[in-house]
PDB file with SEQRES, HELIX, SHEET and CRYST1 records, atoms N, CA, C and O in Angstrom:
SEQRES   1 A   58  MET PRO THR SER ALA PHE GLN VAL PRO ALA LEU THR THR          
SEQRES   2 A   58  VAL ARG VAL ASP PHE ASP ALA PHE GLY ALA TRP ALA MET          
SEQRES   3 A   58  GLN THR LEU LEU ALA GLN VAL ARG GLY ASP ARG THR PRO          
SEQRES   4 A   58  VAL ASP PRO GLY GLU LEU GLN ARG ILE PHE TRP ARG GLU          
SEQRES   5 A   58  SER THR GLY ASP ARG GLY                                      
HELIX    1 AA1 SER A    4  PHE A    6  5                                   3    
HELIX    2 AA2 PHE A   18  ARG A   34  1                                  17    
HELIX    3 AA3 GLU A   52  THR A   54  5                                   3    
SHEET    1 AA1 2 THR A  13  VAL A  16  0                                        
SHEET    2 AA1 2 GLN A  46  PHE A  49 -1                                        
CRYST1    1.000    1.000    1.000  90.00  90.00  90.00 P 1           1          
ATOM      1  N   MET A   1    -134.021 -41.873  34.413  1.00  0.00           N  
ATOM      2  CA  MET A   1    -135.206 -41.124  34.055  1.00  0.00           C  
ATOM      3  C   MET A   1    -135.558 -40.178  35.191  1.00  0.00           C  
ATOM      4  O   MET A   1    -135.716 -40.623  36.327  1.00  0.00           O  
ATOM      5  N   PRO A   2    -135.681 -38.922  34.923  1.00  0.00           N  
ATOM      6  CA  PRO A   2    -135.972 -37.954  35.977  1.00  0.00           C  
ATOM      7  C   PRO A   2    -137.285 -38.207  36.709  1.00  0.00           C  
ATOM      8  O   PRO A   2    -137.413 -37.841  37.877  1.00  0.00           O  
ATOM      9  N   THR A   3    -138.254 -38.819  36.051  1.00  0.00           N  
ATOM     10  CA  THR A   3    -139.565 -39.013  36.677  1.00  0.00           C  
ATOM     11  C   THR A   3    -139.694 -40.338  37.420  1.00  0.00           C  
ATOM     12  O   THR A   3    -140.757 -40.622  37.971  1.00  0.00           O  
ATOM     13  N   SER A   4    -138.646 -41.155  37.451  1.00  0.00           N  
ATOM     14  CA  SER A   4    -138.729 -42.492  38.062  1.00  0.00           C  
ATOM     15  C   SER A   4    -139.172 -42.458  39.517  1.00  0.00           C  
ATOM     16  O   SER A   4    -139.912 -43.337  39.957  1.00  0.00           O  
ATOM     17  N   ALA A   5    -138.735 -41.466  40.258  1.00  0.00           N  
ATOM     18  CA  ALA A   5    -139.097 -41.386  41.679  1.00  0.00           C  
ATOM     19  C   ALA A   5    -140.570 -41.037  41.879  1.00  0.00           C  
ATOM     20  O   ALA A   5    -141.104 -41.220  42.973  1.00  0.00           O  
ATOM     21  N   PHE A   6    -141.231 -40.536  40.833  1.00  0.00           N  
ATOM     22  CA  PHE A   6    -142.608 -40.081  40.966  1.00  0.00           C  
ATOM     23  C   PHE A   6    -143.634 -41.081  40.423  1.00  0.00           C  
ATOM     24  O   PHE A   6    -144.836 -40.832  40.511  1.00  0.00           O  
ATOM     25  N   GLN A   7    -143.179 -42.202  39.868  1.00  0.00           N  
ATOM     26  CA  GLN A   7    -144.074 -43.240  39.376  1.00  0.00           C  
ATOM     27  C   GLN A   7    -144.649 -44.008  40.560  1.00  0.00           C  
ATOM     28  O   GLN A   7    -144.095 -43.953  41.658  1.00  0.00           O  
ATOM     29  N   VAL A   8    -145.751 -44.721  40.353  1.00  0.00           N  
ATOM     30  CA  VAL A   8    -146.341 -45.520  41.417  1.00  0.00           C  
ATOM     31  C   VAL A   8    -146.374 -46.960  40.941  1.00  0.00           C  
ATOM     32  O   VAL A   8    -147.107 -47.266  40.001  1.00  0.00           O  
ATOM     33  N   PRO A   9    -145.609 -47.859  41.554  1.00  0.00           N  
ATOM     34  CA  PRO A   9    -144.596 -47.597  42.569  1.00  0.00           C  
ATOM     35  C   PRO A   9    -143.379 -46.896  41.952  1.00  0.00           C  
ATOM     36  O   PRO A   9    -143.149 -46.969  40.744  1.00  0.00           O  
ATOM     37  N   ALA A  10    -142.614 -46.222  42.800  1.00  0.00           N  
ATOM     38  CA  ALA A  10    -141.409 -45.533  42.330  1.00  0.00           C  
ATOM     39  C   ALA A  10    -140.456 -46.578  41.736  1.00  0.00           C  
ATOM     40  O   ALA A  10    -140.198 -47.611  42.354  1.00  0.00           O  
ATOM     41  N   LEU A  11    -139.935 -46.302  40.530  1.00  0.00           N  
ATOM     42  CA  LEU A  11    -139.121 -47.273  39.814  1.00  0.00           C  
ATOM     43  C   LEU A  11    -137.658 -47.218  40.219  1.00  0.00           C  
ATOM     44  O   LEU A  11    -137.074 -46.139  40.325  1.00  0.00           O  
ATOM     45  N   THR A  12    -137.070 -48.387  40.447  1.00  0.00           N  
ATOM     46  CA  THR A  12    -135.637 -48.496  40.685  1.00  0.00           C  
ATOM     47  C   THR A  12    -134.930 -48.227  39.361  1.00  0.00           C  
ATOM     48  O   THR A  12    -135.348 -48.732  38.319  1.00  0.00           O  
ATOM     49  N   THR A  13    -133.866 -47.438  39.399  1.00  0.00           N  
ATOM     50  CA  THR A  13    -133.140 -47.109  38.175  1.00  0.00           C  
ATOM     51  C   THR A  13    -131.639 -47.284  38.395  1.00  0.00           C  
ATOM     52  O   THR A  13    -131.171 -47.379  39.529  1.00  0.00           O  
ATOM     53  N   VAL A  14    -130.901 -47.324  37.296  1.00  0.00           N  
ATOM     54  CA  VAL A  14    -129.445 -47.441  37.334  1.00  0.00           C  
ATOM     55  C   VAL A  14    -128.863 -46.287  36.531  1.00  0.00           C  
ATOM     56  O   VAL A  14    -129.278 -46.033  35.401  1.00  0.00           O  
ATOM     57  N   ARG A  15    -127.897 -45.591  37.123  1.00  0.00           N  
ATOM     58  CA  ARG A  15    -127.187 -44.528  36.408  1.00  0.00           C  
ATOM     59  C   ARG A  15    -125.819 -45.074  36.037  1.00  0.00           C  
ATOM     60  O   ARG A  15    -125.100 -45.592  36.891  1.00  0.00           O  
ATOM     61  N   VAL A  16    -125.459 -44.961  34.764  1.00  0.00           N  
ATOM     62  CA  VAL A  16    -124.169 -45.438  34.284  1.00  0.00           C  
ATOM     63  C   VAL A  16    -123.384 -44.232  33.767  1.00  0.00           C  
ATOM     64  O   VAL A  16    -123.903 -43.429  32.991  1.00  0.00           O  
ATOM     65  N   ASP A  17    -122.137 -44.114  34.203  1.00  0.00           N  
ATOM     66  CA  ASP A  17    -121.261 -43.050  33.714  1.00  0.00           C  
ATOM     67  C   ASP A  17    -120.624 -43.543  32.415  1.00  0.00           C  
ATOM     68  O   ASP A  17    -119.520 -44.087  32.426  1.00  0.00           O  
ATOM     69  N   PHE A  18    -121.327 -43.349  31.296  1.00  0.00           N  
ATOM     70  CA  PHE A  18    -120.880 -43.892  30.019  1.00  0.00           C  
ATOM     71  C   PHE A  18    -119.561 -43.278  29.556  1.00  0.00           C  
ATOM     72  O   PHE A  18    -118.753 -43.969  28.934  1.00  0.00           O  
ATOM     73  N   ASP A  19    -119.325 -42.001  29.844  1.00  0.00           N  
ATOM     74  CA  ASP A  19    -118.063 -41.372  29.441  1.00  0.00           C  
ATOM     75  C   ASP A  19    -116.879 -42.025  30.143  1.00  0.00           C  
ATOM     76  O   ASP A  19    -115.889 -42.377  29.502  1.00  0.00           O  
ATOM     77  N   ALA A  20    -116.983 -42.186  31.458  1.00  0.00           N  
ATOM     78  CA  ALA A  20    -115.895 -42.805  32.224  1.00  0.00           C  
ATOM     79  C   ALA A  20    -115.725 -44.270  31.842  1.00  0.00           C  
ATOM     80  O   ALA A  20    -114.600 -44.759  31.744  1.00  0.00           O  
ATOM     81  N   PHE A  21    -116.839 -44.974  31.625  1.00  0.00           N  
ATOM     82  CA  PHE A  21    -116.769 -46.378  31.250  1.00  0.00           C  
ATOM     83  C   PHE A  21    -116.098 -46.535  29.882  1.00  0.00           C  
ATOM     84  O   PHE A  21    -115.246 -47.405  29.699  1.00  0.00           O  
ATOM     85  N   GLY A  22    -116.484 -45.693  28.929  1.00  0.00           N  
ATOM     86  CA  GLY A  22    -115.888 -45.755  27.598  1.00  0.00           C  
ATOM     87  C   GLY A  22    -114.398 -45.450  27.609  1.00  0.00           C  
ATOM     88  O   GLY A  22    -113.617 -46.118  26.932  1.00  0.00           O  
ATOM     89  N   ALA A  23    -114.008 -44.440  28.377  1.00  0.00           N  
ATOM     90  CA  ALA A  23    -112.587 -44.087  28.480  1.00  0.00           C  
ATOM     91  C   ALA A  23    -111.785 -45.231  29.086  1.00  0.00           C  
ATOM     92  O   ALA A  23    -110.712 -45.572  28.589  1.00  0.00           O  
ATOM     93  N   TRP A  24    -112.301 -45.824  30.156  1.00  0.00           N  
ATOM     94  CA  TRP A  24    -111.614 -46.946  30.806  1.00  0.00           C  
ATOM     95  C   TRP A  24    -111.540 -48.150  29.863  1.00  0.00           C  
ATOM     96  O   TRP A  24    -110.504 -48.810  29.787  1.00  0.00           O  
ATOM     97  N   ALA A  25    -112.620 -48.439  29.151  1.00  0.00           N  
ATOM     98  CA  ALA A  25    -112.631 -49.566  28.216  1.00  0.00           C  
ATOM     99  C   ALA A  25    -111.602 -49.371  27.110  1.00  0.00           C  
ATOM    100  O   ALA A  25    -110.900 -50.313  26.743  1.00  0.00           O  
ATOM    101  N   MET A  26    -111.506 -48.157  26.577  1.00  0.00           N  
ATOM    102  CA  MET A  26    -110.533 -47.889  25.515  1.00  0.00           C  
ATOM    103  C   MET A  26    -109.107 -47.992  26.047  1.00  0.00           C  
ATOM    104  O   MET A  26    -108.234 -48.541  25.376  1.00  0.00           O  
ATOM    105  N   GLN A  27    -108.867 -47.469  27.242  1.00  0.00           N  
ATOM    106  CA  GLN A  27    -107.534 -47.575  27.850  1.00  0.00           C  
ATOM    107  C   GLN A  27    -107.154 -49.042  28.074  1.00  0.00           C  
ATOM    108  O   GLN A  27    -106.006 -49.433  27.862  1.00  0.00           O  
ATOM    109  N   THR A  28    -108.124 -49.843  28.500  1.00  0.00           N  
ATOM    110  CA  THR A  28    -107.883 -51.265  28.726  1.00  0.00           C  
ATOM    111  C   THR A  28    -107.571 -51.974  27.413  1.00  0.00           C  
ATOM    112  O   THR A  28    -106.644 -52.781  27.343  1.00  0.00           O  
ATOM    113  N   LEU A  29    -108.349 -51.671  26.370  1.00  0.00           N  
ATOM    114  CA  LEU A  29    -108.115 -52.271  25.062  1.00  0.00           C  
ATOM    115  C   LEU A  29    -106.728 -51.920  24.534  1.00  0.00           C  
ATOM    116  O   LEU A  29    -105.991 -52.799  24.088  1.00  0.00           O  
ATOM    117  N   LEU A  30    -106.375 -50.646  24.583  1.00  0.00           N  
ATOM    118  CA  LEU A  30    -105.068 -50.221  24.084  1.00  0.00           C  
ATOM    119  C   LEU A  30    -103.936 -50.852  24.884  1.00  0.00           C  
ATOM    120  O   LEU A  30    -102.909 -51.221  24.315  1.00  0.00           O  
ATOM    121  N   ALA A  31    -104.108 -50.977  26.177  1.00  0.00           N  
ATOM    122  CA  ALA A  31    -103.076 -51.608  27.013  1.00  0.00           C  
ATOM    123  C   ALA A  31    -102.892 -53.066  26.612  1.00  0.00           C  
ATOM    124  O   ALA A  31    -101.763 -53.553  26.539  1.00  0.00           O  
ATOM    125  N   GLN A  32    -103.992 -53.764  26.352  1.00  0.00           N  
ATOM    126  CA  GLN A  32    -103.903 -55.169  25.942  1.00  0.00           C  
ATOM    127  C   GLN A  32    -103.205 -55.300  24.588  1.00  0.00           C  
ATOM    128  O   GLN A  32    -102.358 -56.176  24.411  1.00  0.00           O  
ATOM    129  N   VAL A  33    -103.551 -54.444  23.642  1.00  0.00           N  
ATOM    130  CA  VAL A  33    -102.950 -54.504  22.310  1.00  0.00           C  
ATOM    131  C   VAL A  33    -101.456 -54.203  22.374  1.00  0.00           C  
ATOM    132  O   VAL A  33    -100.661 -54.830  21.674  1.00  0.00           O  
ATOM    133  N   ARG A  34    -101.082 -53.255  23.203  1.00  0.00           N  
ATOM    134  CA  ARG A  34     -99.683 -52.843  23.313  1.00  0.00           C  
ATOM    135  C   ARG A  34     -98.865 -53.729  24.248  1.00  0.00           C  
ATOM    136  O   ARG A  34     -97.637 -53.647  24.274  1.00  0.00           O  
ATOM    137  N   GLY A  35     -99.540 -54.561  25.000  1.00  0.00           N  
ATOM    138  CA  GLY A  35     -98.829 -55.399  25.973  1.00  0.00           C  
ATOM    139  C   GLY A  35     -98.466 -54.643  27.240  1.00  0.00           C  
ATOM    140  O   GLY A  35     -97.570 -55.058  27.975  1.00  0.00           O  
ATOM    141  N   ASP A  36     -99.155 -53.535  27.504  1.00  0.00           N  
ATOM    142  CA  ASP A  36     -98.898 -52.723  28.701  1.00  0.00           C  
ATOM    143  C   ASP A  36     -99.729 -53.246  29.865  1.00  0.00           C  
ATOM    144  O   ASP A  36    -100.540 -54.161  29.721  1.00  0.00           O  
ATOM    145  N   ARG A  37     -99.502 -52.637  31.014  1.00  0.00           N  
ATOM    146  CA  ARG A  37    -100.281 -52.984  32.200  1.00  0.00           C  
ATOM    147  C   ARG A  37    -101.705 -52.482  32.042  1.00  0.00           C  
ATOM    148  O   ARG A  37    -101.947 -51.431  31.449  1.00  0.00           O  
ATOM    149  N   THR A  38    -102.646 -53.251  32.582  1.00  0.00           N  
ATOM    150  CA  THR A  38    -104.053 -52.867  32.553  1.00  0.00           C  
ATOM    151  C   THR A  38    -104.257 -51.635  33.438  1.00  0.00           C  
ATOM    152  O   THR A  38    -103.694 -51.572  34.531  1.00  0.00           O  
ATOM    153  N   PRO A  39    -105.043 -50.661  32.993  1.00  0.00           N  
ATOM    154  CA  PRO A  39    -105.265 -49.465  33.819  1.00  0.00           C  
ATOM    155  C   PRO A  39    -105.968 -49.793  35.139  1.00  0.00           C  
ATOM    156  O   PRO A  39    -106.644 -50.813  35.273  1.00  0.00           O  
ATOM    157  N   VAL A  40    -105.788 -48.918  36.078  1.00  0.00           N  
ATOM    158  CA  VAL A  40    -106.399 -49.069  37.401  1.00  0.00           C  
ATOM    159  C   VAL A  40    -107.921 -49.040  37.273  1.00  0.00           C  
ATOM    160  O   VAL A  40    -108.472 -48.282  36.475  1.00  0.00           O  
ATOM    161  N   ASP A  41    -108.586 -49.865  38.061  1.00  0.00           N  
ATOM    162  CA  ASP A  41    -110.050 -49.896  38.092  1.00  0.00           C  
ATOM    163  C   ASP A  41    -110.561 -48.495  38.408  1.00  0.00           C  
ATOM    164  O   ASP A  41    -110.134 -47.898  39.396  1.00  0.00           O  
ATOM    165  N   PRO A  42    -111.465 -47.957  37.590  1.00  0.00           N  
ATOM    166  CA  PRO A  42    -111.925 -46.576  37.783  1.00  0.00           C  
ATOM    167  C   PRO A  42    -112.879 -46.386  38.961  1.00  0.00           C  
ATOM    168  O   PRO A  42    -113.259 -45.256  39.269  1.00  0.00           O  
ATOM    169  N   GLY A  43    -113.264 -47.461  39.612  1.00  0.00           N  
ATOM    170  CA  GLY A  43    -114.188 -47.320  40.739  1.00  0.00           C  
ATOM    171  C   GLY A  43    -115.622 -47.434  40.273  1.00  0.00           C  
ATOM    172  O   GLY A  43    -115.918 -48.173  39.335  1.00  0.00           O  
ATOM    173  N   GLU A  44    -116.497 -46.720  40.909  1.00  0.00           N  
ATOM    174  CA  GLU A  44    -117.934 -46.826  40.648  1.00  0.00           C  
ATOM    175  C   GLU A  44    -118.310 -46.204  39.305  1.00  0.00           C  
ATOM    176  O   GLU A  44    -118.242 -44.987  39.127  1.00  0.00           O  
ATOM    177  N   LEU A  45    -118.704 -47.058  38.370  1.00  0.00           N  
ATOM    178  CA  LEU A  45    -119.148 -46.581  37.058  1.00  0.00           C  
ATOM    179  C   LEU A  45    -120.662 -46.611  36.932  1.00  0.00           C  
ATOM    180  O   LEU A  45    -121.226 -46.062  35.986  1.00  0.00           O  
ATOM    181  N   GLN A  46    -121.314 -47.251  37.887  1.00  0.00           N  
ATOM    182  CA  GLN A  46    -122.769 -47.293  37.875  1.00  0.00           C  
ATOM    183  C   GLN A  46    -123.300 -47.188  39.292  1.00  0.00           C  
ATOM    184  O   GLN A  46    -122.626 -47.550  40.257  1.00  0.00           O  
ATOM    185  N   ARG A  47    -124.503 -46.694  39.395  1.00  0.00           N  
ATOM    186  CA  ARG A  47    -125.121 -46.513  40.704  1.00  0.00           C  
ATOM    187  C   ARG A  47    -126.591 -46.907  40.605  1.00  0.00           C  
ATOM    188  O   ARG A  47    -127.295 -46.515  39.675  1.00  0.00           O  
ATOM    189  N   ILE A  48    -127.033 -47.687  41.578  1.00  0.00           N  
ATOM    190  CA  ILE A  48    -128.430 -48.111  41.616  1.00  0.00           C  
ATOM    191  C   ILE A  48    -129.199 -47.210  42.568  1.00  0.00           C  
ATOM    192  O   ILE A  48    -128.769 -46.970  43.696  1.00  0.00           O  
ATOM    193  N   PHE A  49    -130.337 -46.716  42.107  1.00  0.00           N  
ATOM    194  CA  PHE A  49    -131.228 -45.923  42.942  1.00  0.00           C  
ATOM    195  C   PHE A  49    -132.402 -46.839  43.312  1.00  0.00           C  
ATOM    196  O   PHE A  49    -133.341 -47.014  42.536  1.00  0.00           O  
ATOM    197  N   TRP A  50    -132.324 -47.418  44.523  1.00  0.00           N  
ATOM    198  CA  TRP A  50    -133.351 -48.351  44.978  1.00  0.00           C  
ATOM    199  C   TRP A  50    -134.628 -47.590  45.310  1.00  0.00           C  
ATOM    200  O   TRP A  50    -134.607 -46.593  46.032  1.00  0.00           O  
ATOM    201  N   ARG A  51    -135.723 -48.074  44.774  1.00  0.00           N  
ATOM    202  CA  ARG A  51    -137.016 -47.463  45.053  1.00  0.00           C  
ATOM    203  C   ARG A  51    -138.055 -48.568  45.296  1.00  0.00           C  
ATOM    204  O   ARG A  51    -137.697 -49.738  45.432  1.00  0.00           O  
ATOM    205  N   GLU A  52    -139.301 -48.206  45.348  1.00  0.00           N  
ATOM    206  CA  GLU A  52    -140.376 -49.129  45.724  1.00  0.00           C  
ATOM    207  C   GLU A  52    -140.572 -50.303  44.775  1.00  0.00           C  
ATOM    208  O   GLU A  52    -141.098 -51.333  45.195  1.00  0.00           O  
ATOM    209  N   SER A  53    -140.177 -50.192  43.534  1.00  0.00           N  
ATOM    210  CA  SER A  53    -140.467 -51.255  42.557  1.00  0.00           C  
ATOM    211  C   SER A  53    -139.706 -52.547  42.830  1.00  0.00           C  
ATOM    212  O   SER A  53    -140.012 -53.573  42.223  1.00  0.00           O  
ATOM    213  N   THR A  54    -138.726 -52.523  43.724  1.00  0.00           N  
ATOM    214  CA  THR A  54    -137.970 -53.738  44.035  1.00  0.00           C  
ATOM    215  C   THR A  54    -138.577 -54.509  45.188  1.00  0.00           C  
ATOM    216  O   THR A  54    -138.130 -55.618  45.480  1.00  0.00           O  
ATOM    217  N   GLY A  55    -139.568 -53.969  45.844  1.00  0.00           N  
ATOM    218  CA  GLY A  55    -140.181 -54.651  46.975  1.00  0.00           C  
ATOM    219  C   GLY A  55    -139.323 -54.542  48.219  1.00  0.00           C  
ATOM    220  O   GLY A  55    -138.516 -53.621  48.347  1.00  0.00           O  
ATOM    221  N   ASP A  56    -139.495 -55.483  49.134  1.00  0.00           N  
ATOM    222  CA  ASP A  56    -138.767 -55.469  50.404  1.00  0.00           C  
ATOM    223  C   ASP A  56    -137.370 -56.038  50.192  1.00  0.00           C  
ATOM    224  O   ASP A  56    -137.217 -57.199  49.814  1.00  0.00           O  
ATOM    225  N   ARG A  57    -136.351 -55.215  50.438  1.00  0.00           N  
ATOM    226  CA  ARG A  57    -134.956 -55.653  50.298  1.00  0.00           C  
ATOM    227  C   ARG A  57    -134.376 -56.071  51.641  1.00  0.00           C  
ATOM    228  O   ARG A  57    -133.214 -56.473  51.689  1.00  0.00           O  
ATOM    229  N   GLY A  58    -135.118 -55.999  52.714  1.00  0.00           N  
ATOM    230  CA  GLY A  58    -134.549 -56.225  54.019  1.00  0.00           C  
ATOM    231  C   GLY A  58    -134.797 -57.553  54.559  1.00  0.00           C  
ATOM    232  O   GLY A  58    -134.359 -57.860  55.668  1.00  0.00           O  
TER     233      GLY A  58                                                      
END                                                                             
């Protein structure tokens, strides 16, 4: 949400790359059905934006 940083307290949010996640999931499914090797882990598919709503993380 674009306004999450401006809420009081600022809300922690998660960004998910749904396109990359969907592509990787489909490649994994097809590999399993075909008996092929599982595709390489695509890396970071989600990112957490830590803000005030989580309290003290330290």
